[in-house]
Each structure stands twice: as C-alpha cells, then as structure tokens.
C-alpha positions, 0 to 999 in steps of 0.5 A: 255849672254842669261839669262842676258836679261830675268833676267834683265827684271824680276828685272825691272818689280819686281822693277816696282811692289814694286814702284807702290805698294809704291805709291798706299800704302805707309803704310804697317802692323807693322812686330813685331805685324802684325798689332795688335798694341799690342803683344798677350797674352794668359791667364790660358786657352789659349785664346789671349788677348791684352799685352801691346802696341808694341814698334815699332809702339807705337799702330799705327798698321801701318809703312811707306815701305822702299821704300816710305820712300827713296822716301820721303828722296830724294824728300826732298833732292831735295827740299832743294836743289833746294829751292831758297835763300832769297836773290833771291826773294828779286830783290832789294838785 
C-alpha cells in the first residue's frame, strides 16, 4: 500500500510529460532511418553515402508520434459523433 501512491504519481507524471511532448512536437524522427530519409551505405573506402529512400517515412524523415496519432483519432471520432446531421441544420425540414 505504501508504494502504490508514489508509483501512481510517477506514472501520472510520465503520462503528462509525454502528452505535453506530443502537443509541443507532434512529429519525431523516423526510427528506421534515424531521421536521414535514406538508408546509409558505405563505399569501398568505408565512407558513408546515401542509399535508397527510406520505405517507412518515404524520405520525409519524420513520423507522427503514437500519442498524437491516438489524440487525432479520438478527436476525429468525437467530431464525427457530435456533428449535426443535415436535417438539424434546416429548420423547415
């Protein structure tokens, strides 16, 4: 019982920090290409050079964060569920 309160407080702080990160910066670097936009290859001398375009981010170098994606889905669902229908906008129908 004594560890329950600090553990829940720590979990709440981590959640709030991640939510503020998603609000401030909704996009993060691509995890596959590490934000380069392409796969790094090396030539015969061992120097890095650009390779093919990253398939995951398609060269955009950014990805949407999971928390921001869930927030966008929830907002879209709420918006679609509370949008008035066409007959509610027209008083003569």
